[in-house]
C-alpha positions as CSV (number, residue, x, y, z in Angstrom):
1,M,3.7,-78.1,-59.5
2,A,4.2,-74.5,-58.9
3,D,2.7,-71.8,-56.8
4,R,1.8,-68.3,-58.4
5,Q,0.8,-65.5,-56.4
6,V,-2.4,-63.5,-56.9
7,K,-1.6,-59.8,-57.7
8,F,-4.5,-57.2,-56.6
9,I,-4.9,-54.3,-59.5
10,A,-6.9,-51.5,-58.0
11,H,-9.4,-50.8,-61.0
12,R,-9.2,-46.9,-61.5
13,G,-7.5,-47.0,-57.9
14,W,-9.5,-47.7,-55.0
15,S,-12.8,-46.4,-56.9
16,R,-15.3,-47.8,-54.7
17,R,-14.5,-45.1,-51.9
18,F,-12.4,-42.7,-53.5
19,P,-12.8,-40.8,-56.8
20,E,-12.1,-43.1,-60.0
21,N,-9.1,-42.3,-61.9
22,S,-7.9,-39.6,-59.2
23,L,-4.7,-39.2,-57.4
24,P,-6.4,-39.8,-54.1
25,A,-7.8,-43.2,-55.3
26,L,-4.3,-44.4,-56.8
27,A,-2.9,-43.4,-53.5
28,A,-5.2,-44.7,-51.3
29,A,-4.8,-48.1,-53.4
30,A,-1.0,-48.1,-52.8
31,A,-1.5,-47.5,-49.0
32,V,-3.4,-50.5,-48.4
33,G,-0.8,-52.8,-50.3
34,A,-2.3,-53.0,-54.0
35,D,0.2,-54.9,-56.4
36,E,-0.9,-52.7,-59.3
37,I,-3.0,-49.7,-59.9
38,E,-5.0,-49.6,-63.4
39,F,-5.9,-46.1,-64.6
40,D,-7.6,-45.0,-68.2
41,L,-5.9,-42.5,-70.3
42,R,-7.2,-39.7,-72.7
43,M,-5.9,-36.7,-74.3
44,S,-6.4,-33.0,-73.4
45,K,-7.0,-30.7,-75.9
46,D,-4.0,-29.1,-75.7
47,G,-2.2,-32.7,-76.0
48,I,-1.6,-33.8,-72.3
49,P,-2.6,-37.4,-71.4
50,F,-5.1,-37.4,-68.4
51,L,-7.0,-40.0,-66.3
52,C,-10.5,-40.2,-67.5
53,H,-12.6,-43.4,-68.5
54,D,-15.7,-41.7,-70.5
55,E,-15.4,-39.7,-73.6
56,D,-17.3,-37.4,-72.0
57,V,-16.3,-35.7,-69.0
58,G,-19.7,-35.2,-67.5
59,R,-20.4,-38.4,-65.5
60,V,-17.1,-37.7,-63.0
61,S,-17.2,-34.0,-63.1
62,N,-18.9,-30.5,-63.3
63,L,-17.9,-30.0,-66.6
64,V,-20.0,-31.3,-69.8
65,G,-18.5,-32.0,-73.0
66,R,-15.9,-34.6,-74.7
67,S,-12.5,-35.0,-72.9
68,D,-10.5,-33.6,-75.7
69,S,-12.6,-30.4,-76.1
70,F,-10.9,-28.9,-72.8
71,T,-7.3,-27.9,-72.0
72,M,-5.5,-29.6,-69.4
73,Q,-5.8,-26.1,-67.0
74,E,-9.3,-26.2,-67.6
75,L,-9.7,-30.0,-66.7
76,E,-7.3,-29.5,-63.8
77,R,-9.6,-26.9,-62.0
78,A,-12.7,-29.0,-62.4
79,D,-14.7,-30.5,-59.7
80,I,-14.6,-34.2,-59.3
81,K,-17.3,-36.3,-58.2
82,A,-16.7,-38.8,-55.2
83,P,-18.4,-42.3,-55.3
84,D,-21.8,-41.0,-53.9
85,G,-21.9,-38.0,-56.6
86,T,-20.8,-35.5,-54.2
87,L,-18.7,-32.9,-56.0
88,L,-15.2,-32.2,-54.6
89,D,-14.7,-28.9,-55.5
90,F,-11.5,-28.2,-57.5
91,L,-9.8,-31.6,-57.1
92,G,-9.5,-31.6,-61.1
93,F,-8.7,-34.3,-63.2
94,T,-5.4,-35.9,-62.6
95,R,-2.6,-35.6,-65.5
96,V,-0.5,-38.8,-66.3
97,D,2.5,-36.6,-64.9
98,E,1.1,-36.9,-61.3
99,V,0.6,-40.7,-61.4
100,F,4.3,-41.0,-62.6
101,R,6.1,-38.5,-60.3
102,T,4.1,-40.0,-57.1
103,L,3.8,-43.5,-57.7
104,G,6.4,-44.3,-60.3
105,G,8.9,-47.1,-59.3
106,R,6.7,-47.9,-56.3
107,I,3.8,-49.8,-57.8
108,G,2.9,-51.8,-60.9
109,M,0.9,-49.8,-63.3
110,N,-2.0,-51.3,-65.8
111,V,-2.2,-48.2,-68.0
112,H,-5.6,-48.5,-70.1
113,I,-5.5,-46.2,-73.2
114,K,-8.8,-45.4,-74.1
115,D,-8.3,-43.0,-76.5
116,S,-6.7,-45.5,-78.9
117,A,-6.4,-43.5,-81.9
118,R,-3.8,-41.3,-79.7
119,T,-1.9,-44.2,-78.5
120,K,1.2,-43.0,-80.4
121,Q,0.9,-39.3,-79.1
122,I,0.1,-40.9,-75.5
123,L,2.9,-43.0,-75.1
124,T,5.4,-40.7,-77.0
125,Y,4.5,-38.0,-74.2
126,I,5.1,-40.6,-71.8
127,T,8.4,-42.0,-72.7
128,D,9.7,-38.7,-73.5
129,T,9.9,-37.8,-69.7
130,Y,9.8,-41.5,-67.8
131,D,11.6,-44.7,-68.6
132,I,9.1,-47.2,-69.0
133,K,10.5,-49.3,-72.0
134,G,11.3,-52.8,-71.0
135,S,9.7,-52.3,-67.6
136,Q,7.9,-55.7,-66.5
137,D,5.9,-53.4,-63.8
138,I,4.4,-51.1,-66.2
139,Y,2.1,-52.2,-69.2
140,V,-0.4,-50.8,-71.6
141,A,-3.4,-52.5,-71.9
142,G,-6.3,-51.8,-74.7
143,D,-8.2,-52.4,-78.0
144,A,-7.0,-53.7,-81.1
145,T,-6.1,-50.4,-82.8
146,M,-4.0,-49.5,-79.4
147,L,-2.4,-52.9,-79.6
148,E,-1.4,-52.5,-83.2
149,I,0.0,-49.2,-82.6
150,A,2.0,-49.9,-79.5
151,R,3.0,-53.1,-80.9
152,E,4.4,-51.1,-84.4
153,F,6.2,-47.9,-82.2
154,F,6.8,-49.1,-78.6
155,S,7.5,-53.0,-79.1
156,D,9.3,-52.9,-75.8
157,I,6.6,-51.9,-73.6
158,P,4.6,-55.0,-72.3
159,R,1.0,-55.2,-73.8
160,C,-2.4,-56.6,-72.3
161,C,-5.1,-57.4,-74.8
162,L,-8.7,-56.4,-74.2
163,A,-9.5,-56.9,-77.8
164,E,-12.7,-58.7,-78.4
165,A,-13.1,-59.7,-74.6
166,Q,-16.8,-59.0,-74.4
167,R,-17.3,-61.6,-77.5
168,S,-15.4,-64.7,-76.1
169,P,-12.4,-65.8,-74.0
170,E,-11.5,-68.1,-77.0
171,I,-11.2,-64.8,-79.4
172,L,-9.5,-63.1,-76.8
173,L,-6.7,-65.5,-76.6
174,E,-6.8,-65.4,-80.4
175,R,-6.0,-61.7,-80.3
176,A,-3.6,-61.6,-77.4
177,L,-1.3,-64.0,-79.4
178,E,-1.8,-62.0,-82.7
179,F,-0.8,-58.7,-81.1
180,E,2.4,-60.6,-79.2
181,C,0.9,-59.6,-75.9
182,V,2.4,-60.7,-72.5
183,R,-1.1,-60.6,-70.7
184,L,-4.7,-60.9,-71.9
185,Q,-7.8,-59.7,-69.7
186,F,-10.6,-61.5,-69.0
187,R,-14.2,-60.2,-68.3
188,R,-16.4,-61.9,-65.3
189,T,-19.3,-62.3,-67.8
190,N,-17.8,-65.0,-70.0
191,Y,-14.5,-66.3,-68.5
192,T,-14.2,-70.1,-67.8
193,K,-11.3,-71.9,-65.8
194,E,-10.5,-74.1,-69.4
195,A,-10.0,-70.6,-70.9
196,V,-7.6,-69.5,-68.4
197,A,-5.7,-72.6,-68.3
198,R,-5.2,-72.3,-72.1
199,A,-3.8,-68.7,-71.9
200,T,-1.6,-69.6,-69.3
201,K,-0.4,-72.8,-71.2
202,A,0.5,-70.5,-74.0
203,G,2.4,-68.1,-72.0
204,L,0.2,-65.3,-71.3
205,I,-0.5,-63.9,-67.7
206,P,-4.5,-63.7,-67.1
207,N,-6.0,-60.8,-65.6
208,L,-9.8,-60.6,-64.8
209,Y,-12.0,-57.4,-65.0
210,Y,-13.1,-57.7,-62.3
211,A,-14.0,-58.9,-58.6
212,D,-15.5,-56.7,-55.5
213,D,-16.6,-59.6,-53.4
214,V,-14.6,-62.2,-51.5
215,D,-16.7,-65.0,-53.5
216,G,-15.9,-63.8,-56.9
217,A,-12.1,-63.3,-55.8
218,R,-12.1,-66.7,-54.8
219,Q,-13.5,-68.3,-57.8
220,A,-11.0,-66.1,-60.0
221,M,-8.3,-67.7,-57.8
222,D,-9.5,-71.2,-58.2
223,Y,-9.9,-70.4,-62.0
224,G,-6.4,-69.6,-62.1
225,I,-6.2,-65.7,-62.5
226,I,-3.0,-63.9,-61.4
227,G,-4.2,-60.4,-61.9
228,L,-7.4,-59.4,-60.2
229,L,-8.9,-56.1,-60.9
230,T,-11.1,-54.9,-58.3
231,N,-12.8,-51.7,-57.7
232,D,-12.4,-52.2,-53.6
233,V,-8.9,-53.3,-53.2
234,G,-9.1,-52.8,-49.4
235,L,-11.6,-55.4,-48.5
236,L,-10.1,-57.7,-50.6
237,K,-6.8,-57.2,-49.0
238,K,-8.4,-57.3,-45.7
239,H,-9.8,-61.0,-46.4
240,F,-6.6,-62.2,-48.6
241,S,-3.1,-62.4,-47.3
242,D,0.1,-61.7,-49.6
243,N,0.6,-65.4,-49.1
244,D,-2.6,-66.5,-51.1
245,T,-1.6,-68.4,-53.9
246,I,-2.7,-70.3,-57.2
247,R,-1.5,-74.1,-57.3
248,D,-0.7,-75.5,-60.7
249,S,-1.4,-79.2,-61.6
């Protein structure tokens, strides 16, 4: 029997309390002891990767339009919405450079490339400046398009499979093996203890999107999840110690 420690992954940073995908959210997550931060990347009009989940920036800022219709200078001058909808003047979207300069080497990173068709451009931009190839603390996550491009051009950056996760955990496992991933990310709406066990047996690290409450986190641990994404990392860190483990039978 072997013990495996659960890793708490701050989804878009500590996004329950701070603006999602912002540097304050990521830094706050690190401050309360998150094991990893997860953030979403898209590309600005002038070719700079920045943190944003949606294709349209309107939900999280005072700007209206596609993420790739704004220059990075325009994005950095935007007002950003807090979780309660309040606009934080001039906080701006966070460029990926800020994340690596501030938190690189201090915390694990789950880098979700949302603009999957531009995976090569995004990863070229990052790797031209930061030495992330071969790092076990930084991995990229995304759909089938992203995984295929990353495997072809950046094979030494670990990959996490999100492809087909909404359909079924069985298909998710098939795609993870197809794209030679080291992780796969289940969804809380359809994952099972048996599916997690099969993924672990296949040598993959199982992540779960997501749990924001103590009971959901306990179930994930009981099912064998290793990487637990959460929007409220402070709450879960308060209730679970660093010694909480999963015991393999």
